[in-house]
N, C-alpha and C positions, 0 to 999 in steps of 0.2 A: 441749534437742536440737531442733535445727531438722530440717524434713523437705525433703527435696529435691522441687522439685516440676518434673514432666517437661513440655518443651513439646510442646504437640499443634499438629501442622502443619496450618495451614487447607489444605484442598482445593483453594483457587485458587492455592496455591503448588506444588502437585504435579505434577510432570511429567505424570503421566498426565490430569490436569485439562487443563493448555496443550494436551496432544497431542488431547485429544478437541474441545476448544473449535478448534483449526487444522485438524480436520476436519469440520466444520460447512459444508454449502455455503450458500453466499450465491449471489444472483444480481445483476447487472450489466452494464455495457456498459465494453467495452475501450478505450481511448484510447490512440492512440499519437502522440505530440506529436512526436517525432522524425522517424517518416515518415508524415504522414497518408495515411491509406488504404492504408498497407502492413500487413505481415504480420510479427508477431514470435515468433520460437521461441525456447525455455530450458528446461533440466532443472531439477524443484526436486526438495527433500529436505532437511529440516530436521532430522529427528531422528535418531540413531544407527541404522543397523540396517534403515530404510528406502532402496527402490530408488528411483533416481531416475527422475522421471517427466517424459515431454517435454510440454512445453505450445505449441501453436501459436493464436495469437490473431490475430483481423483487425480494425484499426481500425474503430469504430463496430458491431462485433457483440455481441450478447446472449449471455452465458456463463453457467453456474451451475461455480463454481468451490469449492475449499475455501477457508475464510476464510483459514488460513494464506499460501496464494499471493495473495489479493486484498490481504493484509497486505505480502506481500514486494513486489508490483507498485507498492504507494502510498509504501512507505517505501525499499525499497532500490535501485530503479531511476533512479538518478541518477549523475552525473558533478560535479567541481569545477570552477569557472572561478575560475583564478586571478588574482591582481592584484600588482601589483609597484610599489611607492612606496618613498620615501624618508623615514626618520624624521626628528625635529630634529637628530638629529648627522649627519646629510649621509648614513647608512646604508644600504643597501637592504634593505628589508622584503619579503618574500614570503608570501602569506596567501591563503586561501579565502574569495572573496568573496561568492559564493554557490552554491547548488545547483541545477544544471539537471535537473528531473525529466524522464525520458525516456518515460515513460508513467504512465496511473495506472487504476484498475478505479472506475468511476462506480458505486457501489450503486445497487440499486432495491428494496430493503428497504421503504421507505416511499414510492417513486414508481411510478405506474403506468406499466408498460412500454408501453401500446396509446399513451401521449401521445406517446411518441418516434418511433412509426412513424408517425403521421398526421403528426406536425409542428405538430399543434394545442397551445394552452397554454391553461390554465385560471388562469394567474397573473394576479391584479389586483394593481397597484401603485397605493400611497395615499403622496401627498403632502400635507405641511401647506400649507392656502391661507390 
């Protein structure tokens, strides 16, 4: 007689784990590639039952945002660039040739934010001689 083994869900796969992780605050700089110096406003809610929250972010400003919002800015704010070509049989072919990202959130988790405010950089380049 065989015993049935129950599958135990790993916490990382649980909705609660993902929701908690998406709520963790992250600090970074908002970069608005589409309108440099401009402000972008959007509503964001990812999970069922959440009320959409309005975010207004200005290019070049430092913000502390929930990780889920930062991920949204980096992964979901793009539009497709289409291209039209002809295949070997002479038939027209339409495809998405690239993704143009409108904006991104540059993390300051491992970078000193004051480095950006003064314009100074402690980066040293090394080359083969």
